[in-house]
Legacy VTK file of the C-alpha trace (Angstrom):
# vtk DataFile Version 3.0
C-alpha trace
ASCII
DATASET POLYDATA
POINTS 202 float
-0.567 -107.244 -12.345
2.823 -105.504 -12.236
4.235 -107.854 -14.892
1.212 -107.256 -17.135
1.533 -103.492 -16.654
5.217 -103.617 -17.681
4.495 -105.688 -20.788
1.911 -103.224 -22.080
4.170 -100.290 -21.206
7.004 -101.799 -23.249
4.729 -102.532 -26.213
3.211 -99.052 -26.132
6.577 -97.327 -25.728
8.082 -99.120 -28.726
5.016 -98.609 -30.907
4.540 -94.915 -30.167
8.271 -94.129 -30.357
8.316 -95.646 -33.851
5.065 -93.896 -34.757
6.448 -90.513 -33.698
9.692 -91.099 -35.581
7.787 -92.040 -38.749
5.649 -88.891 -38.581
8.789 -86.788 -38.039
10.394 -88.331 -41.124
7.251 -87.734 -43.174
7.442 -84.066 -42.142
11.158 -83.876 -43.086
12.440 -83.330 -39.537
16.178 -83.562 -38.941
17.619 -86.388 -36.829
17.348 -84.434 -33.586
13.727 -83.585 -34.352
12.996 -87.248 -35.062
14.258 -88.233 -31.609
12.351 -85.415 -29.906
9.025 -86.210 -31.587
9.502 -89.938 -31.021
10.146 -89.450 -27.303
7.255 -87.028 -26.884
4.904 -89.451 -28.622
6.069 -92.346 -26.445
5.718 -90.519 -23.120
3.288 -87.665 -23.743
0.175 -89.678 -22.956
1.543 -90.910 -19.641
2.584 -87.399 -18.630
-0.893 -85.992 -19.357
-2.532 -88.877 -17.504
-0.323 -88.410 -14.444
-1.107 -84.714 -14.363
-4.869 -85.263 -14.381
-5.157 -88.200 -11.964
-2.879 -86.737 -9.324
0.456 -88.464 -9.928
3.520 -86.168 -9.946
4.688 -85.647 -13.519
8.225 -86.137 -12.177
7.371 -89.848 -11.851
7.966 -89.986 -15.591
11.708 -89.589 -15.053
11.797 -92.794 -13.022
11.233 -94.855 -16.173
14.887 -95.067 -17.196
14.589 -98.476 -18.852
11.617 -97.351 -20.929
13.522 -94.259 -22.083
16.295 -96.544 -23.325
13.755 -98.749 -25.099
12.260 -95.675 -26.799
15.677 -94.386 -27.885
16.619 -97.773 -29.353
13.279 -97.989 -31.166
13.751 -94.545 -32.716
17.317 -95.384 -33.712
16.149 -98.586 -35.394
13.508 -96.590 -37.262
16.095 -94.083 -38.501
18.263 -96.967 -39.745
15.289 -98.601 -41.479
16.121 -99.527 -45.121
15.581 -96.501 -47.342
13.905 -98.523 -50.119
11.038 -99.347 -47.777
10.203 -95.706 -46.976
7.236 -95.817 -49.349
5.539 -98.332 -47.067
5.966 -96.247 -43.915
2.564 -94.530 -43.932
0.998 -97.989 -43.598
3.429 -99.003 -40.875
2.875 -95.670 -39.136
-0.850 -96.342 -38.827
-0.166 -99.892 -37.657
2.237 -98.847 -34.915
-0.141 -96.055 -33.921
-2.885 -98.657 -33.458
-0.608 -100.854 -31.344
0.461 -97.900 -29.195
-3.115 -96.747 -28.692
-4.242 -100.213 -27.598
-1.275 -101.035 -25.367
-1.264 -97.680 -23.575
-5.057 -97.650 -23.189
-4.850 -100.977 -21.355
-1.821 -99.836 -19.374
-3.457 -96.543 -18.400
-6.616 -98.294 -17.248
-4.599 -100.774 -15.168
-2.669 -97.860 -13.667
-5.867 -96.122 -12.569
-7.391 -99.342 -11.229
-4.219 -99.927 -9.218
-4.739 -96.516 -7.614
-8.346 -97.462 -6.742
-9.852 -94.715 -8.886
-13.565 -94.854 -9.882
-14.685 -96.127 -13.283
-14.868 -92.618 -14.742
-11.212 -91.979 -13.898
-10.215 -95.377 -15.291
-11.832 -94.524 -18.631
-10.211 -91.079 -18.705
-6.821 -92.602 -17.865
-7.234 -95.130 -20.682
-8.144 -92.437 -23.223
-5.431 -89.994 -22.169
-2.685 -92.620 -21.962
-3.736 -94.293 -25.191
-4.218 -91.191 -27.299
-2.365 -88.389 -25.493
0.995 -89.107 -27.103
-0.539 -89.239 -30.571
-2.435 -86.016 -29.870
0.722 -84.125 -28.906
2.608 -85.683 -31.841
0.026 -84.556 -34.381
-0.135 -81.034 -32.940
3.650 -80.628 -33.038
3.730 -82.010 -36.589
1.076 -79.515 -37.689
-1.533 -82.202 -38.339
-5.185 -82.374 -37.389
-5.249 -84.781 -34.379
-7.089 -88.034 -35.117
-8.525 -87.966 -31.576
-10.360 -84.712 -32.286
-11.216 -85.348 -35.912
-13.516 -87.859 -37.579
-11.726 -91.136 -36.946
-12.995 -93.530 -34.307
-9.844 -93.208 -32.212
-10.400 -92.376 -28.569
-13.578 -94.475 -28.508
-11.543 -97.686 -28.634
-9.368 -96.527 -25.740
-12.502 -95.657 -23.757
-13.878 -99.139 -24.450
-10.710 -100.686 -23.029
-10.998 -98.501 -19.931
-14.653 -99.444 -19.475
-14.023 -103.192 -19.672
-11.077 -103.008 -17.282
-12.799 -100.580 -14.924
-15.827 -102.880 -14.657
-13.482 -105.837 -13.984
-14.792 -107.639 -17.066
-11.227 -108.214 -18.218
-8.778 -108.831 -15.394
-6.676 -111.941 -16.131
-3.484 -111.520 -18.200
-4.891 -113.647 -21.033
-8.071 -111.544 -21.106
-6.020 -108.342 -21.213
-3.957 -109.650 -24.116
-7.141 -110.544 -26.009
-8.477 -107.051 -25.281
-5.227 -105.512 -26.545
-5.459 -107.472 -29.807
-9.158 -106.636 -30.213
-8.619 -102.883 -29.724
-5.682 -102.939 -32.150
-7.771 -104.706 -34.798
-10.693 -102.316 -34.292
-8.391 -99.324 -34.657
-6.883 -100.736 -37.860
-10.345 -101.461 -39.264
-11.556 -97.969 -38.379
-9.037 -96.288 -40.683
-9.007 -99.041 -43.312
-12.796 -98.977 -43.672
-13.034 -95.237 -42.890
-15.377 -95.632 -39.939
-16.338 -92.208 -38.621
-18.290 -90.749 -35.764
-21.202 -88.447 -36.650
-20.473 -84.741 -36.980
-22.485 -81.669 -35.973
-21.189 -78.826 -38.117
-22.360 -75.202 -37.901
-21.942 -74.546 -41.629
-23.997 -76.048 -44.421
LINES 1 203
202 0 1 2 3 4 5 6 7 8 9 10 11 12 13 14 15 16 17 18 19 20 21 22 23 24 25 26 27 28 29 30 31 32 33 34 35 36 37 38 39 40 41 42 43 44 45 46 47 48 49 50 51 52 53 54 55 56 57 58 59 60 61 62 63 64 65 66 67 68 69 70 71 72 73 74 75 76 77 78 79 80 81 82 83 84 85 86 87 88 89 90 91 92 93 94 95 96 97 98 99 100 101 102 103 104 105 106 107 108 109 110 111 112 113 114 115 116 117 118 119 120 121 122 123 124 125 126 127 128 129 130 131 132 133 134 135 136 137 138 139 140 141 142 143 144 145 146 147 148 149 150 151 152 153 154 155 156 157 158 159 160 161 162 163 164 165 166 167 168 169 170 171 172 173 174 175 176 177 178 179 180 181 182 183 184 185 186 187 188 189 190 191 192 193 194 195 196 197 198 199 200 201
């Protein structure tokens, strides 16, 4: 279980660090701002999750290796060939989908490891999977996908439900779940799947 948890943490950290860096570049941030937004995106979800399920937020600073992985990922993104910048919006969505899926699985496993009930497992999956992206979008002045019309947090909740009910427990099953959630997230923005709205205005 510990090995599986680390694998998904690494995948999520890389994906969300790159996603945050891409958004920062799209918003014309300077190099320092790119690193800040990339780091916040990579670790924001975990910090919010820890706060709400009773883990000291200071536990975040014990992840030295993951901080190094995030910094290297952001650096690689900054050094990305300039002539491929036009393709970055597509890559940004792709890495966002990977980060959402990996951290949703990781967050659910984290809560299960602490023997939390199914409701807490689902919340941990949603907050870990989408919290970093939520903070990233708010800092970048964008409308957060989690709170808008994209099917975003629903996929993270699905991962938490399946893990919380012990339907997916083996490493191979978790990897299949990770791939499935990633594909569903990609399809949701490619095909413009949306949840129903209830607006007050006509």
